[in-house]
C-alpha positions as CSV (number, residue, x, y, z in Angstrom):
1,M,0.0,0.0,0.0
2,F,2.7,2.5,1.0
3,L,4.9,1.6,-2.0
4,F,1.9,2.4,-4.2
5,I,1.4,5.8,-2.5
6,F,5.1,6.4,-2.7
7,T,5.1,5.7,-6.4
8,L,1.9,7.7,-7.1
9,L,3.3,10.8,-5.2
10,I,6.5,10.7,-7.2
11,L,4.6,10.4,-10.5
12,L,2.3,13.3,-9.5
13,D,5.2,15.5,-8.6
14,Q,7.1,14.7,-11.8
15,F,4.0,15.2,-14.0
16,S,3.4,18.6,-12.3
17,K,7.0,19.6,-12.9
18,Y,6.8,18.5,-16.6
19,S,3.5,20.4,-17.0
20,A,5.0,23.5,-15.4
21,E,8.0,23.4,-17.7
22,H,5.9,23.0,-20.8
23,F,2.9,25.2,-20.0
24,L,4.3,27.9,-17.6
25,A,7.7,28.7,-19.3
26,G,7.9,32.5,-19.7
27,Q,4.7,33.3,-18.0
28,K,3.2,33.9,-14.5
29,I,-0.3,32.9,-13.6
30,H,-1.9,34.8,-10.7
31,L,-4.2,32.5,-8.8
32,I,-4.8,34.8,-5.8
33,G,-3.5,38.2,-6.9
34,D,0.2,38.5,-6.3
35,F,-0.1,36.3,-3.2
36,L,-0.3,32.9,-4.9
37,T,1.2,32.4,-8.4
38,L,2.3,29.7,-10.8
39,S,5.6,30.2,-12.7
40,F,8.4,28.0,-13.9
41,V,11.7,28.3,-12.1
42,K,14.8,26.0,-12.1
43,N,16.3,25.9,-8.6
44,T,20.0,24.9,-8.5
45,G,20.3,25.3,-4.7
46,I,18.7,23.5,-1.8
47,A,15.6,24.4,0.1
48,F,14.5,27.9,-0.4
49,S,17.2,28.3,-3.1
50,F,20.0,28.2,-0.5
51,P,23.2,28.3,-2.6
52,I,24.9,24.9,-2.3
53,E,25.5,23.5,-5.8
54,G,27.4,20.8,-7.7
55,I,28.8,17.5,-6.4
56,I,28.5,18.6,-2.8
57,L,24.7,19.0,-3.2
58,K,24.4,15.7,-5.0
59,I,26.3,13.8,-2.3
60,L,24.3,15.6,0.4
61,T,21.0,14.7,-1.3
62,V,21.8,11.0,-1.6
63,T,23.2,10.9,2.0
64,L,20.1,12.5,3.4
65,I,17.8,10.1,1.6
66,A,19.8,7.1,2.7
67,G,20.0,8.4,6.2
68,I,16.2,8.8,6.4
69,C,15.7,5.2,5.2
70,W,18.4,3.9,7.6
71,Y,16.8,5.7,10.6
72,Y,13.3,4.5,9.7
73,L,14.4,0.8,9.2
74,R,16.8,0.6,12.2
75,H,15.6,3.0,14.8
76,E,12.0,4.2,14.3
77,T,10.1,2.9,17.3
78,L,6.7,4.0,16.1
79,K,6.9,2.5,12.6
80,K,3.9,0.2,13.2
81,L,1.6,3.2,13.3
82,I,-0.1,3.9,10.0
83,A,0.4,7.6,10.5
84,T,4.2,7.2,11.0
85,R,4.4,5.1,7.8
86,L,2.4,7.6,5.9
87,A,4.6,10.5,7.2
88,Y,7.8,8.7,6.1
89,T,6.2,7.8,2.8
90,L,5.4,11.5,2.2
91,I,8.9,12.6,3.2
92,L,10.7,10.0,1.1
93,S,8.5,10.4,-2.0
94,G,9.3,14.2,-1.9
95,A,13.0,13.7,-1.2
96,V,13.4,11.0,-3.9
97,S,11.5,13.0,-6.5
98,N,13.5,16.2,-5.9
99,G,16.6,14.2,-5.4
100,F,16.3,12.5,-8.7
101,E,16.1,15.9,-10.5
102,R,19.0,17.3,-8.3
103,V,21.3,14.4,-9.0
104,F,20.5,13.7,-12.7
105,I,19.5,17.1,-14.0
106,G,21.4,19.4,-11.6
107,S,18.3,21.5,-10.6
108,V,14.8,21.1,-9.3
109,T,11.7,22.5,-11.0
110,D,9.7,24.9,-8.7
111,F,6.5,26.5,-9.8
112,I,4.2,27.4,-6.9
113,G,4.9,30.8,-5.5
114,V,3.8,32.4,-2.3
115,K,4.5,36.1,-1.9
116,Y,7.1,36.9,0.8
117,F,7.8,33.2,1.3
118,A,9.2,31.0,-1.4
119,I,8.6,29.2,-4.7
120,F,8.2,25.4,-4.4
121,N,6.7,22.2,-5.8
122,F,4.6,19.3,-4.7
123,A,7.6,17.3,-3.5
124,D,8.3,20.2,-1.0
125,I,4.7,20.1,0.1
126,F,4.9,16.3,0.7
127,I,8.1,16.7,2.7
128,S,6.6,19.5,4.8
129,I,3.4,17.6,5.5
130,G,5.3,14.4,6.4
131,A,7.6,16.3,8.8
132,F,4.7,18.1,10.4
133,M,3.0,14.7,10.9
134,L,6.1,13.2,12.5
135,F,6.3,16.2,14.8
136,I,2.7,15.7,16.0
137,I,3.2,11.9,16.3
138,Y,6.4,12.3,18.4
139,Y,4.8,15.0,20.5
140,K,1.8,12.9,21.3
141,H,3.9,9.8,22.0
142,E,6.3,11.7,24.2
143,R,3.4,13.3,26.1
144,R,1.8,9.9,26.7
145,T,5.0,8.1,27.8
146,K,7.1,10.8,29.5
147,W,4.5,12.8,31.2
148,G,2.1,10.0,31.9
149,F,-0.9,11.3,30.0
150,S,-3.3,8.8,28.5
151,K,-5.8,9.1,25.7
152,T,-8.6,9.4,28.2
153,K,-7.2,12.5,30.0
């Protein structure tokens, strides 16, 4: 089930990037005034266009993806929870999709722009949602185990 979701999310992200490159090149579509826009951008840096490029970025990308997989398989204590599995599926699908572009193309396609924030893609959204889910899962687990709270309180 999670392998299917993983594959589907990567395909969705790659299709959206392909579409952005072919239909948005040279134009900007305003969805909500200047606040939310669609435009085609090639990002050669890391998150939020931070300027790390070249072989260092490629090595960092592969190392981070491998590290996430290793941690999940060897150390994740809550991996039996469906929510935890879904969170890691979201994070890894986004990381692999962006990582593929970063390693083999040298840049990542971004196309969703939010004024005063950043321009990003679906893979970034998947990673962000998955990380937020893990934060909530770990917070709830820590609250129950460390502080002695139960579901009924």
